[in-house]
C-alpha positions in Angstrom: -62.9 -62.4 -5.0 -58.9 -58.4 -2.4 -51.0 -56.7 -1.5 -48.5 -54.1 -1.7 -45.0 -53.1 -0.8 -44.1 -50.7 2.1 -44.9 -47.5 0.1 -48.2 -48.8 -1.0 -49.3 -49.3 2.5 -49.5 -45.5 2.9 -51.9 -45.0 0.1 -55.1 -46.6 -1.2 -54.4 -49.7 -3.3 -54.5 -48.8 -7.0 -57.0 -50.4 -9.3 -55.6 -53.6 -10.8 -56.8 -56.9 -12.0 -55.2 -59.8 -10.2 -55.9 -63.3 -11.5 -56.5 -66.2 -9.2 -58.0 -69.5 -10.1 -61.0 -70.7 -8.3 -63.6 -73.4 -8.7 -66.7 -72.6 -10.8 -70.1 -72.9 -9.2 -73.4 -73.2 -10.9 -75.6 -72.5 -7.9 -78.4 -70.2 -8.6 -80.3 -67.9 -6.2 -83.7 -67.0 -7.5 -85.3 -68.4 -10.6 -85.1 -65.4 -12.9 -82.2 -64.0 -14.9 -81.9 -60.3 -14.6 -79.9 -58.1 -16.9 -79.5 -54.4 -16.2 -79.0 -52.3 -19.3 -78.6 -49.0 -17.6 -75.6 -46.9 -17.9 -72.9 -47.9 -16.3 -65.9 -49.8 -6.5 -59.4 -49.4 -6.3 -59.1 -46.6 -6.9 -57.2 -43.5 -7.5 -57.6 -44.6 -11.1 -56.7 -41.1 -12.2 -60.4 -40.1 -12.2 -60.9 -36.4 -11.6 -63.0 -37.0 -8.4 -60.7 -39.8 -7.1 -64.0 -41.2 -5.9 -63.1 -44.9 -6.2 -62.9 -47.9 -3.9 -60.0 -50.2 -3.6 -60.4 -53.1 -6.1 -58.4 -56.2 -6.9 -60.5 -58.0 -9.5 -59.6 -61.7 -9.4 -60.5 -63.8 -12.3 -61.7 -67.2 -11.1 -61.0 -70.4 -13.0 -60.9 -74.2 -12.5 -64.1 -75.2 -14.2 -66.4 -77.8 -12.8 -65.7 -80.2 -15.5 -62.5 -81.0 -17.4 -63.4 -79.0 -20.5 -64.6 -76.0 -18.6 -61.5 -76.1 -16.5 -59.3 -76.1 -19.5 -61.2 -73.1 -21.1 -61.1 -71.1 -17.9 -57.4 -71.7 -17.5 -56.8 -70.7 -21.1 -58.9 -67.6 -20.6 -56.8 -66.6 -17.6 -53.6 -67.1 -19.6 -54.9 -65.0 -22.4 -56.1 -62.3 -20.0 -52.6 -62.2 -18.4 -51.2 -61.7 -21.9 -53.5 -58.8 -22.6 -55.5 -60.8 -25.2 -58.9 -59.8 -23.8 -61.0 -60.9 -26.8 -59.3 -64.3 -26.7 -60.1 -64.5 -23.0 -63.7 -63.6 -23.6 -64.0 -66.4 -26.2 -62.5 -68.9 -23.8 -64.7 -67.8 -20.9 -67.8 -68.1 -23.1 -66.8 -71.6 -24.0 -66.3 -72.4 -20.3 -69.8 -70.9 -19.7 -71.2 -73.2 -22.4 -69.7 -76.2 -20.6 -71.0 -75.0 -17.2 -74.3 -73.0 -17.9 -75.2 -70.5 -15.3 -71.9 -70.6 -13.5 -71.6 -67.3 -11.5 -67.8 -67.5 -11.6 -67.9 -67.7 -15.4 -70.2 -64.7 -15.5 -67.8 -62.9 -13.2 -64.8 -63.7 -15.4 -66.6 -62.3 -18.4 -67.6 -59.2 -16.5 -64.1 -58.6 -15.2 -62.6 -58.9 -18.7 -65.1 -56.5 -20.2 -64.5 -54.1 -17.3 -60.8 -54.1 -17.9 -61.3 -53.5 -21.6 -63.6 -50.6 -20.8 -60.9 -49.1 -18.6 -58.2 -49.5 -21.2 -60.1 -48.5 -24.3 -62.8 -46.2 -22.9 -65.6 -48.2 -24.6 -69.0 -47.6 -23.0 -70.4 -50.7 -24.5 -67.8 -52.8 -22.7 -68.7 -51.2 -19.4 -72.4 -52.0 -20.0 -71.6 -55.6 -20.8 -69.4 -55.8 -17.6 -72.3 -54.5 -15.5 -74.7 -57.0 -17.1 -72.4 -59.9 -16.4 -71.8 -58.8 -12.9 -75.6 -58.8 -12.3 -75.9 -62.2 -13.9 -73.2 -63.5 -11.5 -75.0 -61.9 -8.5 -78.4 -63.2 -9.6 -77.0 -66.7 -9.1 -74.8 -66.0 -6.1 -75.7 -62.7 -4.4 -72.8 -63.2 -2.0 -70.1 -63.5 -4.6 -67.4 -61.5 -2.9 -65.3 -60.5 -5.9 -68.4 -59.6 -7.9 -69.9 -57.4 -5.2 -66.7 -55.4 -5.0 -66.3 -55.2 -8.8 -69.8 -54.0 -9.3 -69.4 -51.3 -6.6 -66.2 -50.1 -8.2 -67.8 -49.9 -11.6 -70.7 -47.9 -10.2 -68.3 -45.4 -8.6 -66.4 -45.1 -11.8 -69.7 -44.1 -13.4 -70.3 -41.5 -10.7 -73.1 -43.6 -9.3 -71.8 -43.6 -5.7 -75.1 -43.9 -3.9 -75.9 -47.1 -5.9 -72.5 -48.5 -4.9 -73.2 -47.8 -1.2 -76.7 -49.5 -1.7 -75.1 -52.6 -3.2 -72.7 -52.9 -0.3 -75.3 -52.0 2.4 -77.6 -54.7 1.0 -74.8 -57.2 1.1 -74.0 -56.3 4.7 -77.7 -56.7 5.8 -78.1 -60.0 4.0 -74.9 -61.4 5.5 -74.7 -60.0 9.1 -71.9 -62.4 10.0 -69.7 -61.6 7.1 -67.1 -58.9 7.8 -66.3 -58.3 4.1 -69.1 -56.0 3.3 -68.0 -53.7 6.1 -64.4 -53.7 4.8 -65.6 -52.7 1.4 -67.8 -50.0 2.8 -64.8 -48.7 4.8 -62.8 -48.4 1.6 -65.6 -46.5 -0.1 -65.9 -44.2 2.9 -62.1 -43.6 2.8 -62.2 -42.7 -0.9 -64.8 -40.1 -0.4 -62.9 -38.6 2.6 -65.1 -39.9 5.4 -62.2 -41.3 7.5 -64.4 -41.6 10.7 -67.0 -43.6 8.8 -64.2 -45.8 7.4 -62.9 -46.5 10.9 -66.4 -47.3 12.1 -67.0 -49.8 9.3 -63.7 -51.5 10.0 -64.5 -51.7 13.7 -67.8 -53.3 12.7 -66.0 -55.9 10.6 -63.5 -56.7 13.4 -66.4 -57.1 15.9 -67.8 -59.8 13.6 -64.5 -61.5 13.0 -61.8 -60.4 15.5 -59.2 -62.4 13.6 -59.8 -60.9 10.2 -56.3 -59.8 9.1 -57.7 -57.7 6.2 -59.7 -55.5 8.5 -56.9 -55.3 11.1 -54.4 -54.2 8.4 -56.8 -51.8 6.9 -57.5 -50.2 10.3 -53.8 -50.0 11.0 -53.1 -48.2 7.8 -56.0 -45.8 8.4 -54.7 -45.0 11.9 -51.2 -44.6 10.6 -52.6 -42.1 8.0 -54.5 -40.1 10.7 -51.5 -39.8 13.0 -52.1 -42.6 15.5 -48.9 -44.6 15.1 -49.1 -46.6 18.3 -52.6 -47.8 17.6 -51.6 -48.6 14.0 -48.6 -50.6 15.3 -50.9 -52.5 17.7 -53.3 -53.3 14.8 -50.4 -54.5 12.5 -48.9 -56.6 15.3 -52.2 -58.2 16.0 -52.6 -59.0 12.3 -49.1 -60.6 12.2 -49.9 -62.6 15.3 -52.7 -64.2 13.3 -50.9 -64.5 10.0 -47.2 -64.1 10.1 -46.5 -64.2 6.4 -47.3 -60.6 5.5 -44.0 -58.9 4.4 -45.5 -55.5 3.8 -47.1 -55.5 7.2 -43.9 -56.6 8.8 -42.1 -53.7 7.1 -44.6 -51.2 8.6 -44.2 -52.7 12.0 -40.4 -52.4 11.7 -40.7 -48.8 10.5 -43.1 -47.7 13.2 -41.2 -49.5 15.9 -38.0 -47.8 14.8 -39.7 -44.4 14.7 -41.1 -44.9 18.1 -37.7 -45.9 19.6 -36.0 -42.9 18.0 -38.7 -40.6 19.2 -38.5 -41.9 22.8 -34.7 -41.7 22.7 -34.7 -38.1 21.6 -37.3 -37.1 24.2 -35.2 -38.8 26.9 -32.1 -36.9 25.8 -33.7 -33.4 26.1 -32.1 -31.5 29.0 -34.4 -30.2 31.7 -34.2 -26.4 31.5 -34.8 -24.1 34.5 -35.8 -20.5 33.8 -33.1 -18.3 35.3 -35.3 -15.4 36.5 -38.8 -16.6 36.9 -40.8 -19.9 36.7 -41.9 -21.1 33.3 -45.6 -20.4 32.6 -46.8 -23.9 33.7 -49.3 -22.9 36.3 -47.6 -24.9 39.0 -44.7 -22.6 39.9 -42.2 -25.4 39.5 -40.0 -23.4 37.2 -39.6 -26.5 34.9 -40.2 -26.0 31.3 -42.7 -28.5 30.1 -42.2 -30.0 26.6 -45.0 -29.1 24.3 -47.4 -31.8 23.1 -46.3 -33.6 20.0 -48.0 -32.4 16.9 -50.4 -34.9 15.5 -50.2 -35.2 11.7 -53.4 -35.5 9.7 -54.1 -37.3 6.4 
């Protein structure tokens, strides 16, 4: 399943688990269950390499029958309380009531993933990966699970595998902008800002009204010293979806900054060199203001 205040808009979103309920699905792609038992994609999770991708892991609930719905809802509550083992038990019960549900597998994977991050238990990380693969075996295009698996792989310093997961997703779903948004985040985390920009442009070319891609591109351009382009991206995103307080705050800040800058430039006096023309190459004698410095990330 991927929100921040003004300050967070200027940095990559930190790794966090955000719970949102969603209907379970028992659809299965492919007839064989695959479990990967190998070692085990936001972000700045205090890892030495800072090689992470932005992640918001959303637990999904609302089971497909009443009992499964109850167990999923209880599992989410326990997760929010930090009772991860209790959440696992409830999600297992939900899975028993809805065998093969990719969302139930994802919930289990997300819970073990969080446990692994908090308690540094390799066995939990391995279980998380197994459940993510079980989810994707049944629904290869499960958005939250694709992102979560990519994050996990990067956390394990298996970056090429993470890129492979997202590339395969993009090729399988050429009309879905989400793989390109996730690839952009991965590129940004490894310092490839041009690659990140290209991925976001690819995503917007698929869905010109995708606010996630527009906001991400605006933030990237703000970071690289292109405030006017960033402002245009933010304003376009707000035109599509007005209820984005953090984006509105960035628009206000950039608009104010631009107004102040223009005002200061207009108030600068025109200086004439008293003894000889300024070195402008045109003999006008008018001192030209230097080009504004462009900040870099």
